[in-house]
Backbone as JSON Lines, residues from 0, in Angstrom:
{"i":0,"aa":"X","n":[1.19,20.33,10.4],"ca":[2.35,20.98,9.5],"c":[2.82,21.01,8.01]}
{"i":1,"aa":"X","n":[3.51,22.09,7.99],"ca":[3.13,23.06,5.93],"c":[4.55,21.88,5.97]}
{"i":2,"aa":"X","n":[3.12,21.47,4.76],"ca":[4.57,20.07,3.49],"c":[4.64,20.73,2.13]}
{"i":3,"aa":"X","n":[3.48,21.44,1.19],"ca":[4.33,21.77,0.26],"c":[5.43,22.22,-0.53]}
{"i":4,"aa":"X","n":[6.13,22.48,0.36],"ca":[7.4,22.81,-0.18],"c":[8.54,22.48,-0.18]}
{"i":5,"aa":"X","n":[8.51,20.94,0.35],"ca":[9.01,19.69,0.95],"c":[9.38,18.72,-0.29]}
{"i":6,"aa":"X","n":[10.11,18.42,-0.47],"ca":[11.05,16.83,-1.23],"c":[9.66,16.58,-1.25]}
{"i":7,"aa":"X","n":[9.73,15.47,-2.74],"ca":[8.7,14.84,-2.78],"c":[7.26,15.78,-2.63]}
{"i":8,"aa":"X","n":[6.97,16.27,-2.6],"ca":[5.49,16.44,-2.03],"c":[3.95,16.72,-3.69]}
{"i":9,"aa":"X","n":[4.92,16.41,-4.46],"ca":[4.12,16.77,-5.58],"c":[3.29,14.77,-6.02]}
{"i":10,"aa":"X","n":[4.38,14.32,-5.62],"ca":[3.78,12.05,-5.48],"c":[3.23,11.98,-4.5]}
{"i":11,"aa":"X","n":[2.58,12.56,-4.13],"ca":[1.64,12.07,-2.98],"c":[0.41,13.0,-3.68]}
{"i":12,"aa":"X","n":[-0.63,11.98,-3.08],"ca":[-2.47,11.52,-3.19],"c":[-2.95,12.72,-2.06]}
{"i":13,"aa":"X","n":[-3.24,13.34,-2.38],"ca":[-4.33,14.69,-1.22],"c":[-4.61,13.73,-0.06]}
{"i":14,"aa":"X","n":[-4.67,12.57,0.09],"ca":[-5.3,11.61,1.13],"c":[-3.73,11.65,1.65]}
{"i":15,"aa":"X","n":[-2.81,10.94,0.83],"ca":[-1.52,11.41,2.02],"c":[-0.99,12.38,2.53]}
{"i":16,"aa":"X","n":[-1.23,13.68,1.24],"ca":[-0.41,14.85,2.04],"c":[-1.5,15.13,3.03]}
{"i":17,"aa":"X","n":[-2.36,14.42,3.3],"ca":[-3.4,14.82,3.75],"c":[-2.57,14.78,5.77]}
{"i":18,"aa":"X","n":[-2.83,13.27,4.9],"ca":[-2.09,12.44,6.33],"c":[-0.09,12.74,6.66]}
{"i":19,"aa":"X","n":[0.66,13.49,5.85],"ca":[2.15,13.29,6.16],"c":[1.73,14.86,6.94]}
{"i":20,"aa":"X","n":[1.13,16.02,6.36],"ca":[0.7,16.76,7.13],"c":[1.03,16.56,8.59]}
{"i":21,"aa":"X","n":[-1.19,15.52,8.48],"ca":[-0.94,15.42,10.49],"c":[-0.02,14.84,11.77]}
{"i":22,"aa":"X","n":[0.81,14.07,11.24],"ca":[1.16,13.11,11.33],"c":[2.87,13.3,11.26]}
{"i":23,"aa":"X","n":[2.9,14.62,10.99],"ca":[4.15,15.92,10.76],"c":[5.3,15.01,10.6]}
{"i":24,"aa":"X","n":[5.07,14.25,8.96],"ca":[6.41,13.56,8.33],"c":[6.32,14.39,7.23]}
{"i":25,"aa":"X","n":[7.76,14.38,7.06],"ca":[8.43,15.19,6.02],"c":[7.77,13.71,3.99]}
{"i":26,"aa":"X","n":[7.02,14.29,2.88],"ca":[7.04,13.45,2.07],"c":[8.51,12.15,2.05]}
{"i":27,"aa":"X","n":[9.5,12.67,1.56],"ca":[10.27,12.19,1.79],"c":[10.77,10.77,2.84]}
{"i":28,"aa":"X","n":[10.7,11.2,4.05],"ca":[10.37,10.13,5.03],"c":[9.33,9.35,4.94]}
{"i":29,"aa":"X","n":[7.54,9.76,4.31],"ca":[7.08,8.91,4.5],"c":[6.89,8.29,3.26]}
{"i":30,"aa":"X","n":[7.87,8.18,1.85],"ca":[7.75,7.25,1.09],"c":[8.96,6.47,1.23]}
{"i":31,"aa":"X","n":[9.91,6.36,2.12],"ca":[10.76,5.92,2.56],"c":[10.35,4.55,3.14]}
{"i":32,"aa":"X","n":[8.85,5.27,3.8],"ca":[8.38,4.2,5.01],"c":[6.83,3.35,4.58]}
{"i":33,"aa":"X","n":[7.12,3.97,2.87],"ca":[5.6,3.16,2.76],"c":[7.06,2.37,1.78]}
{"i":34,"aa":"X","n":[7.14,2.8,1.21],"ca":[8.4,1.73,-0.39],"c":[8.19,0.33,1.18]}
{"i":35,"aa":"X","n":[9.06,0.39,2.24],"ca":[9.29,-0.53,3.77],"c":[8.44,-1.17,3.95]}
{"i":36,"aa":"X","n":[7.41,-0.86,4.26],"ca":[6.11,-1.47,5.05],"c":[5.71,-2.0,3.37]}
{"i":37,"aa":"X","n":[5.05,-1.67,2.06],"ca":[4.7,-2.11,1.32],"c":[4.95,-3.37,1.22]}
{"i":38,"aa":"X","n":[6.23,-3.34,1.09],"ca":[7.98,-4.21,0.37],"c":[7.89,-5.58,1.48]}
{"i":39,"aa":"X","n":[7.66,-5.38,2.85],"ca":[7.51,-6.71,3.8],"c":[6.28,-6.72,4.31]}
{"i":40,"aa":"X","n":[5.32,-6.67,3.7],"ca":[3.67,-7.17,3.76],"c":[4.04,-8.16,2.46]}
{"i":41,"aa":"X","n":[4.32,-7.7,1.24],"ca":[4.37,-8.05,0.15],"c":[5.42,-9.5,0.46]}
{"i":42,"aa":"X","n":[6.29,-9.66,1.28],"ca":[7.19,-11.06,1.7],"c":[6.38,-11.56,1.74]}
{"i":43,"aa":"X","n":[5.22,-11.3,3.87],"ca":[4.96,-11.5,4.61],"c":[3.88,-12.7,3.1]}
{"i":44,"aa":"X","n":[3.31,-12.15,2.66],"ca":[1.74,-12.71,1.64],"c":[3.12,-13.78,0.78]}
{"i":45,"aa":"X","n":[3.84,-13.32,0.87],"ca":[4.08,-14.45,-0.04],"c":[4.77,-15.85,0.03]}
{"i":46,"aa":"X","n":[5.19,-15.48,1.35],"ca":[4.73,-16.79,2.12],"c":[4.32,-17.47,3.0]}
{"i":47,"aa":"X","n":[2.83,-17.15,2.49],"ca":[1.66,-16.79,3.27],"c":[1.2,-16.44,4.61]}
{"i":48,"aa":"X","n":[2.02,-15.37,4.94],"ca":[1.31,-15.19,6.49],"c":[1.62,-14.05,6.08]}
{"i":49,"aa":"X","n":[0.77,-13.37,7.92],"ca":[-0.56,-12.02,8.11],"c":[0.83,-11.05,8.53]}
{"i":50,"aa":"X","n":[0.79,-10.12,7.31],"ca":[0.88,-8.75,7.99],"c":[0.6,-7.6,9.03]}
{"i":51,"aa":"X","n":[0.8,-7.45,10.39],"ca":[0.42,-7.36,11.36],"c":[1.14,-6.2,11.76]}
{"i":52,"aa":"X","n":[0.12,-5.38,12.12],"ca":[0.85,-4.07,13.38],"c":[2.28,-4.13,13.33]}
{"i":53,"aa":"X","n":[1.99,-4.7,14.25],"ca":[3.33,-5.01,14.75],"c":[5.23,-5.33,14.11]}
{"i":54,"aa":"X","n":[4.67,-6.09,12.72],"ca":[6.11,-5.93,11.84],"c":[6.17,-4.73,11.12]}
{"i":55,"aa":"X","n":[4.82,-3.74,10.7],"ca":[5.61,-2.84,10.52],"c":[6.11,-1.78,10.98]}
{"i":56,"aa":"X","n":[5.98,-1.93,12.65],"ca":[6.8,-1.32,13.24],"c":[8.34,-1.69,13.68]}
{"i":57,"aa":"X","n":[8.81,-2.34,13.01],"ca":[9.54,-3.26,12.54],"c":[10.73,-3.04,11.43]}
{"i":58,"aa":"X","n":[9.46,-2.18,10.74],"ca":[10.21,-1.59,9.23],"c":[11.65,-1.0,9.61]}
{"i":59,"aa":"X","n":[12.13,-1.39,8.38],"ca":[13.87,0.34,8.37],"c":[13.04,1.53,8.39]}
{"i":60,"aa":"X","n":[12.73,1.95,9.44],"ca":[11.97,3.59,9.25],"c":[12.53,4.37,10.73]}
{"i":61,"aa":"X","n":[12.98,5.6,10.11],"ca":[12.73,6.57,11.25],"c":[12.32,7.01,11.45]}
{"i":62,"aa":"X","n":[10.58,5.88,12.41],"ca":[10.15,7.19,13.78],"c":[9.8,6.17,14.72]}
{"i":63,"aa":"X","n":[8.83,6.98,15.21],"ca":[8.51,6.72,16.69],"c":[6.88,5.01,15.75]}
{"i":64,"aa":"X","n":[6.45,4.35,16.98],"ca":[6.03,3.34,16.68],"c":[4.58,3.54,16.19]}
{"i":65,"aa":"X","n":[4.25,5.15,17.23],"ca":[2.33,5.35,17.04],"c":[3.1,6.59,15.37]}
{"i":66,"aa":"X","n":[3.63,6.34,14.86],"ca":[3.55,7.12,12.87],"c":[3.73,5.57,12.59]}
{"i":67,"aa":"X","n":[4.72,4.32,12.54],"ca":[4.03,3.41,11.54],"c":[2.69,2.53,12.05]}
{"i":68,"aa":"X","n":[2.45,2.41,13.05],"ca":[1.29,2.5,13.43],"c":[0.35,2.57,12.1]}
{"i":69,"aa":"X","n":[0.21,4.36,12.44],"ca":[-0.58,4.75,12.06],"c":[-0.95,4.63,10.62]}
{"i":70,"aa":"X","n":[0.64,4.62,9.85],"ca":[1.24,4.85,8.6],"c":[0.58,2.72,7.59]}
{"i":71,"aa":"X","n":[0.24,2.33,8.85],"ca":[-0.09,0.58,8.8],"c":[-1.41,1.07,8.87]}
{"i":72,"aa":"X","n":[-2.06,1.86,9.59],"ca":[-4.0,1.4,9.8],"c":[-4.3,1.55,8.22]}
{"i":73,"aa":"X","n":[-3.47,3.25,8.07],"ca":[-4.21,3.94,6.96],"c":[-3.82,2.62,5.19]}
{"i":74,"aa":"X","n":[-2.26,1.92,5.05],"ca":[-2.02,1.2,4.02],"c":[-3.29,0.57,3.78]}
{"i":75,"aa":"X","n":[-4.13,-0.65,5.14],"ca":[-4.84,-1.0,4.93],"c":[-6.24,-1.04,4.74]}
{"i":76,"aa":"X","n":[-5.9,-0.06,4.88],"ca":[-7.76,0.58,4.64],"c":[-7.7,1.01,3.28]}
{"i":77,"aa":"X","n":[-6.77,1.07,2.99],"ca":[-6.44,1.52,0.85],"c":[-6.31,0.81,0.47]}
{"i":78,"aa":"X","n":[-6.63,-0.48,1.33],"ca":[-6.46,-2.42,0.9],"c":[-5.09,-2.72,0.39]}
{"i":79,"aa":"X","n":[-3.94,-1.99,0.58],"ca":[-2.64,-2.55,-0.57],"c":[-2.34,-3.27,0.43]}
{"i":80,"aa":"X","n":[-2.49,-3.78,1.46],"ca":[-1.89,-4.97,1.91],"c":[-3.03,-6.32,3.03]}
């Protein structure tokens, strides 16, 4: 999906741009999901719990669980949580 004209495109790293394009996510939706997933992961860490893929799928994001799972994998790979 072509996302270069979408709002928020300039805020993304090249890898994030590729991920959004592959998952067919608008940058603004991706940034919202990124925020919600990382905030949730930090809350889990604060209480000593492991943040699992199922937890990412339950975050307040407005797309399917497969995309949420892909984001969780991406963020884990980058060691963001």
